[in-house]
N, C-alpha and C positions, 0 to 999 in steps of 0.2 A: 608948377609944371612948366616945362620949357615948351616953346612954340614949335621946336623941331619935332617933338613927340606928338604934339596935336596934329601937325601936318601929316605926319605918317599914318596916324590913326584915321585921319579924314580921308586920305588916299586909299587905305585898305577898305573903308566903309564904301567909298565911291566905287571901287573895283568889284566889290560884292553885290552892290546894287546893280551895276552895269551888267554883271553876269545874270542875275535874276530877271532883269528886264529882257535880256537877249533870249532867255529861255521860254518867255511868254509867248513868242510868236505873233502871228497876225490875228486879228479879230475876225472871226468867221461866224456868220456872213457879215459883210461890211454894213455898217449902219446907214440906213437911207434916210436923207433928210427932206424928201419930196412929200408934198401934202397928199393926205389919204382921201378917199371918197366917203369916209365915216366922220360923221359929226360928233357922236359920242358913243361910248360903249359901257356896258355894265354886266355883271355876272350875278347869279342867284337873285333873280327878280321876283318880287312879290308886289303886285300892283292891284289896285281897285279903280275901275272906271265907272264914272257916274253919268247920268244923263243930265239934261238941262234943269230938271226939277230937283236934282240932288240925290236921287234914288240910285242905288247900286245897279249898274248895268251888267257888269261881269267882274269876277275876280280872276287874276292870271298869275301864275307862277312860270318861270323860264329858267333855263340854265344860263343862257346869255342873251343879250340884246345889243344890237348896233342900230344907229339911226343913220339912214342914207340921205344926205341933203339933196342929192340930185332927183331922188324919187319921192322924197319926203315920206318914206316908209320906215316903221320900226320892225326890223328883221330879227326874229328870235329862233332860237332852237330849244328842243326839249320842252314844249309847252304843255301846260294843263290849264284849262279854263272852265270856270263854273259860271255859266251864263244864265241869266234870268231875263229873256226878252219880254216876258209879260207877268203879270202877278200869278197867273196859273200855271205857267210853263217853266221848267228848269232843266238845264242840260249840262253834261260834263263832256268837254271835248279835249282830246289828247292827240298831239301831232309831233312829228319829227322836227319840222320847221314851219314858221309862220311869218307872214308879212302883213302888218295892220297899218292902215292909215288912221291917225287919231282924229283927223279933220272930217273925212268923208265916211269913215266907218268901214271901208272896203277891207276884206279879210281874204286872205289866200293861204290855204294850209297845203303842205306837201310833205313828201318822205313818209307817207302813210298816216291816217287819221282814224280815230275812233269817236263816234258821236253817240252818246248814251242819254236817253230821256229819263228825267227823274220824276216826270209826272206832275200832277197838281200838288201844291203845298199841303192842303187839307184833305185831299181825297183818300180813299181807301187804297191799299196796296195793289197796284196794277203792275203786271210784268213790264219792265223797262224795255224799250226798243233800242237795240244797239246796231248802228250802221258803221261799217268799216270800208275803207278804200284806200286809194293812193293819193288823190287830191280832192280838196273841197274848197270852193269859193263862196263868197257871200257878202253880206253887209250887216255889220252889228247894229246899225240904227234902224233898218227896216226889218230885221230878224228873219231875213230870207237867205237860204243857202242852197247851192246845187253842185252837182258833180256830173261832168260829162264822160266820166270813165266808170267802169264797172264797180258796183258796190255789193257788199253782202250784208243781209238784214237778218237779225235774229231777235225773236220775242219769245221767251220761254222756250218750249220745244219746237216752235215753228221757225222755220228759216227759209231763205230763198236768196236768189242772186238776181241783179237787175243790171241793165247796160248804163243806166243813169238815174239820176235822182233830183228832185226839186222839192224843197220843203219850206214851209212857213213856220218857223220855230215859235212865233208869238201865238198862233192857233193850234199847233201841233199837227198840222196837215201835210202829209207827204204824198208825192206822186212819183211812180217809179216807171221807167221805160223797159220794154222787152224783158219781162219777169220770166226767170226759169226756176221752176219748182220741182224737187224730187218728191213724189208721192208714193208711199208704199202702203196700200191698204192692208187690213188684217186678213188673216187667212180665212177662207171660206169654210163656213160650218154648215152641214146638211142638217138643217133642223126645221121643223115646221114653224111657220110664223105664227099660226093660230093654233 
């Protein structure tokens, strides 16, 4: 082949490539090269946290996780946590978002939460206690949680609302503030007692 034909083919290819490049336009949004406040990120998290003796403290699944180096917190969304604060007590916690410190055990749930007791491992079936609300704070190492916002509590057919809650999940003890209960007694029957 002659070089003149090769030069013409090269010019045609360069013209077509230039036309395609011009059609691409600008990159939107522009790429930012600034450092982020995120240390690491992950999705579809499945984790197990153990205590100092190597016993399972809790199992956690989350849709996504980011570690913020400024606050040293793991920030997660869409969490489900199976927590065993003691050999006798088990709980299932679900929340929209959570922030957990792996060092101190500080826990902050927001975006709505659900705390369901699973009772003693070997005990007979007891109706679980289900507490729901908007925010819950606590510590995974001490096993204590609290909410300063209204919560709803359901156990079987019993239900009530409270303005706040404090709980020791290791012992299964709960304290509620300003409890509001709706009570509907059965209809009166005119019968002799004896």
